[in-house]
Structure formats: structure tokens, C-alpha cells
C-alpha positions in Angstrom: 119.9 77.6 86.9 120.4 73.8 87.2 120.8 74.2 91.0 117.1 75.2 91.3 115.8 72.8 88.6 113.8 70.6 91.0 112.1 73.6 92.6 111.3 75.1 89.2 109.8 71.8 88.0 107.2 72.1 90.8 106.4 75.7 89.9 102.9 76.1 88.4 104.3 78.3 85.7 106.3 75.4 84.2 103.6 72.7 84.5 104.0 70.0 81.8 107.2 71.5 80.4 110.0 69.0 80.1 113.3 69.5 81.8 115.3 70.2 78.6 112.8 72.7 77.4 112.7 74.4 80.8 116.5 75.1 80.8 116.3 76.5 77.3 113.2 78.5 78.2 114.9 80.3 81.1 117.6 81.5 78.8 115.0 82.6 76.2 113.0 84.4 78.9 116.0 86.3 80.3 115.4 85.0 83.8 117.6 86.4 86.5 118.3 85.1 90.0 119.4 87.3 93.0 119.8 86.8 96.8 117.6 89.1 98.9 118.5 89.7 102.6 115.9 89.4 105.3 113.4 92.3 105.4 114.7 93.5 102.0 111.9 94.9 99.8 111.9 92.8 96.6 109.0 94.8 95.1 108.1 98.2 96.6 104.7 99.7 96.8 103.9 102.4 94.3 106.4 101.2 91.6 105.5 99.8 88.1 105.4 96.0 87.9 107.0 94.4 84.9 108.3 91.1 86.4 106.9 87.9 87.7 108.7 86.6 90.8 109.4 83.0 91.7 110.7 82.0 95.2 113.6 79.5 94.8 114.6 79.4 98.5 113.5 81.1 101.7 110.2 83.0 101.6 108.6 86.4 101.0 105.6 88.1 102.4 103.1 90.2 100.4 101.5 92.9 102.5 99.8 96.3 102.4 100.3 99.2 104.8 97.6 101.8 105.2 98.1 105.6 105.9 98.1 104.9 109.7 100.9 102.3 109.4 98.6 99.3 109.9 99.9 96.2 108.1 97.6 93.7 106.3 99.3 90.4 105.3 98.0 89.2 101.9 100.1 86.0 101.7 103.4 84.3 102.4 105.1 82.9 99.3 107.3 79.8 99.5 109.8 78.0 97.2 108.2 77.1 93.8 105.5 79.7 94.2 104.8 82.8 92.1 104.1 86.4 93.1 103.0 89.6 91.3 101.9 87.8 88.2 98.5 89.4 87.9 99.9 92.9 88.3 102.7 92.2 85.8 100.2 91.0 83.2 98.0 94.0 83.8 101.0 96.2 83.3 100.2 98.0 86.6 101.8 101.4 86.8 101.6 101.5 90.6 102.0 98.3 92.7 99.4 98.6 95.6 101.3 96.0 97.7 104.9 95.3 98.8 106.9 92.1 98.7 109.4 91.7 101.5 111.8 88.8 102.2 111.0 87.0 105.4 114.5 85.5 105.4 117.5 85.4 103.1 115.9 84.3 99.9 116.9 83.5 96.3 114.3 85.0 93.9 114.0 84.5 90.2 112.5 87.4 88.2 111.1 87.1 84.7 110.0 90.0 82.5 106.3 89.2 81.8 106.6 90.6 78.3 108.9 87.7 77.4 106.1 85.3 78.3 103.2 87.1 76.7 104.9 87.8 73.5 106.6 85.0 71.6 110.2 85.4 70.6 111.8 85.1 67.1 112.8 81.5 67.9 109.2 80.4 67.9 109.7 78.3 71.0 107.1 75.6 71.2 106.7 76.0 75.0 105.2 79.4 74.8 101.5 78.3 74.5 101.9 76.0 77.5 103.6 78.8 79.4 100.8 81.3 78.8 98.1 78.6 79.7 99.9 77.9 82.9 100.2 81.6 83.8 96.5 82.2 83.2 95.5 79.1 85.3 97.7 80.3 88.1 96.1 83.8 88.1 92.6 82.2 88.1 93.5 80.1 91.2 95.0 83.1 92.9 91.7 84.9 92.3 89.8 82.1 94.0 92.2 82.4 97.0 91.7 86.2 97.1 87.9 85.7 97.4 88.4 83.2 100.2 90.4 85.8 102.1 87.5 88.3 101.5 85.2 85.7 103.0 87.3 85.6 106.1 87.9 89.3 106.6 84.3 90.2 105.8 83.1 88.5 109.0 82.0 91.0 111.7 83.8 89.7 114.8 87.3 88.5 115.5 85.8 85.1 116.6 84.0 84.6 113.3 87.1 85.6 111.3 89.3 83.3 113.2 87.0 80.3 113.1 86.3 80.8 109.3 90.0 80.9 108.7 90.8 77.9 110.8 88.0 75.8 109.1 89.5 76.7 105.7 92.9 75.6 106.8 91.5 72.3 108.2 89.8 71.6 104.9 93.0 72.5 103.0 95.0 70.1 105.2 92.4 67.4 105.2 92.7 67.0 109.0 91.4 68.7 112.1 95.0 69.2 113.3 97.2 71.5 111.2 99.8 74.2 111.2 99.2 77.7 109.9 101.9 79.8 108.2 101.6 82.7 110.6 102.7 83.7 114.1 100.2 85.6 116.3 101.1 89.0 115.0 101.0 87.9 111.4 97.7 86.1 112.0 96.2 89.3 113.4 97.5 91.2 110.4 96.1 88.6 108.0 92.7 88.7 109.7 92.8 92.5 110.1 92.2 92.4 113.8 94.0 93.6 117.0 96.6 91.1 118.3 95.5 91.4 121.9 91.9 90.8 120.9 92.9 87.8 118.8 94.9 86.2 121.7 91.9 86.7 124.0 89.6 85.0 121.5 92.0 82.1 121.1 92.1 81.7 124.9 88.3 81.8 125.1 87.9 79.1 122.3 90.4 76.9 124.1 88.4 77.2 127.4 85.2 76.4 125.6 86.7 73.3 124.2 86.3 74.4 120.6 90.0 74.4 119.7 93.4 73.4 120.9 96.5 75.4 120.0 100.2 75.8 120.6 101.8 78.7 118.7 100.9 78.1 115.1 99.6 74.5 115.6 95.8 74.1 115.9 93.2 71.4 116.4 89.5 71.9 115.8 87.6 69.8 118.3 
């Protein structure tokens, strides 16, 4: 556990929890750490969700596949970030998404019942932990609505420009990197890859953007 202490201290679940308490907490919560190979399904679609996941190294992708096999990327999750927390708290009987390792990744899993129900030790950190969890879920809800704002646009051009403007605001600069390659961006925007590439080319010719792989500039 100590190996990943610096990453865990940055995790929103453990905000304002001191280092000594954090180490004791992980034991109390029964946290486990495992290595998942690239493309391994950490949490499969259709299964009950009882655990909150925390990425310690590497990254995972949360996606959804429809009946025709079309993939929609919900998010990429990086070290120090959480996943599946809302579904675990809701005690979802069937997970509507899947979580897949993008690369060899160490993941911590915590049974959410150990967070929501205080233990016999009456650990003082539990109230802070529950507050942190609820705040994280609220922020994820805001992010979800932002994605809806993007994907609800009618055209590929509108979706792309809405997304790029959001990323520029998030970065605080007109020049920024996005966390997707072309296929992943198409899956996130829920558009055809060839149509997306054509639209990016048009926007470059019109002098609206500059781009190189996942590096963009809004002009």
C-alpha cells in the first residue's frame, strides 16, 4: 500500500485525510490491489457492482457497446481517479458499462459497503470519506451532463467544436491535448471515424483549428 501512497493522497476519495489515517483506513476498508493486463475487463457489463475502483498506475477505459457492436467511450480513467462509484453506491444489479484496461494497470478495489457503513472501530475518518464520495459523484454527474451537451448536437462538426471548446476551457489555453486517438474520439462523440476525419480536415482548411494527432489549437 505504501508504494502507492502519493497517488492515493491525490485521489478525491481521500481528500483531507491524513497519511497515517489513510494507511489504517485502507486496512479497515479491506482494500485490494491487483494487476490487470492490457484489454482485460476489470468490470464486465451485466454484472452486479459492489466495488469502487481506483487506478493506481496505467489507465482504464469505460465504454458501452450496443447490440450492433458499436462502441461508445464514456471516459478514460487515470492514476488517482475513481470509477464505478455511482453504480456501487446504487447497488446496481446489472452494470450497463464495461471497464477495460488500456494498458497493464494496477487497480485498487474497495467494497462500497465498507465505506457507507461504519465499522466496529468507529474510525473517525468515515464521515469525511462519505462526504468525499458524495462530492465525487456530484462532480461526475456534471461531467456526464457535459457529455450529453456534446453528443446531443446534430452534426459531427457541432459535436467536435463543442467538445474542443470544452477542452480548451478546461486547459485554460487555446492549445491543448485530448485523451483520445481518432477512433476513440469518434467513439466518444458517437460519430463515424471517416466523417470525423473529413470534418477535422475541413476545419483546418477553413483556418478554424490546427491539429496533429491528439494535439489541437483553436484559432
